[in-house]
N, C-alpha and C positions, 0 to 999 in steps of 0.2 A: 618289699624288700629293696634295699638300695642295690643299684647295679654298678658295676666297674669301680668298686671301691678298692684302691691300692693296699697291699699289705703294708705299707709304710704306717697305716692309722692303726693296726693291731699289733705290729712285731715288738719284740722285746729288743731295745736299743742298747741297754747297757750289757754288753756281751761280756760273759765270762768264758775266756779262752785258755788252751792249753797249747804248749809248744811241742814239736815232735820228741823233744828230749826229756819232756817231763815224765815223771814215773807214775804208775798206776795208783799208789798211795796218795800222791797230791790230787789225782782226779777223783778218787773216792771222798777226799776231804771237801773238795770243791762241790760236789754233787750234794753232799750233806749239809755244808755250811749254807749254801745258797737255795736248797730244795729245788733241785733242777734235775731233769733227766737227760739232757743232751748238752754237749760241749764241743765247740768246733776246734779242730787242731789246726792252728795257724804257724805259718813260718813266714816272719816279717809281715806282710800284707796279703799272703797268698793262703787260701785254704788248701790245707794237705790232706784233710780227712775229718770224721766226725766220730766222736765217742758217746755212747749211750750209756746209762747206767746199767741196761740190760746186757751191754758187752761185758761189763765187769762181772755180772751174775752168772754169766755163761761160763766164765773160768773159774768160779769160785762159789762154794755155797757158804762162805765163811760167815756172811751176815744177812743170808736171807730170810732168817727168822725174826731176827732184831734189827729193825732200820735205825733204832734210836742207839745203838750201841756206840759210845765214845771212843774205846779202845778195842780195836780190831786187830785181830792176829792176820796180818795180810802177808805171810810168808809166801802163798801161791802168787802174789803180784811180783815178787822178785824173780819169777821163772819166766815172765813175758815183758816185752817193752810195749810200750803205748802204741808204737807202729805196729807191732804185731796184732794188737787187738782192735784198733781203730778200723772204722770202715773208710775205705779210699776212694770209691767212686761216690762222689757227693754230687748231687743235683742242687745248683743254686739257682736263686732267683733275684730279681731287681726290687728295688722299692715300689716301683710302677705296677709289677706283678698284681693282678686282681686277686682279690681274696678266693674268688671262685676258682681261678687258675691254679692257685697254691692248693686247694681242697681237692681239685682233680689230680694234681700231681701226687698228693700224699695218698689218695683213695686207690691210686693205680700202682704204688710201689709198697714194698715192706719197711718203710720206716715213718716216723713220726714228727720229723723235724727239718725245716729247710734254713738253711744259711741264706740272709739276703745280702747281697753284695752289689757295690757300686764301682765299677772299673775294677773289678777281681778283688777289692778291698771289702772285707766283712763290716757291715754295718747294723746287722741285727739278725734275729733268728724268729721262725714263725713255726710254731708246734700245733698239733691237731687240737690241742686244748684251747689255744689262742683262737682257732678257727670255730670250735665248737661254742666257745663263749661269744663269738661275734654272730654267730647264726641264732644263738639263743636271745641276744638282745634285739634281735629283729622281730621276734614273736611276743 
């Protein structure tokens, strides 16, 4: 197995981001359109939080049964703001952080994605799926 491999080799570089002023309907649209489960919430070049698809499911059972629904009744989304639902305490890593270090962080916390930042600016994201795929390639 390779040692000291930086997360920059496995991270997703084309970030899909939300602004704190965006609504939850937009968030759900982005989750479904891009087939992703985590979106950094960015204000300028600074990460304010992280929203996961599970965060949306926690406040609504609207489409928990049908992930392919195109027209979802999002009335419940109007009751909350993005800032109320997102996780505010976000751990970030740098592109030089090793895959092993990122895996240790994810294993020791209750989340599944880490924003990758350079000088506080988000440049990528690493998820548990990215790390699992990397480890599978090693065997």
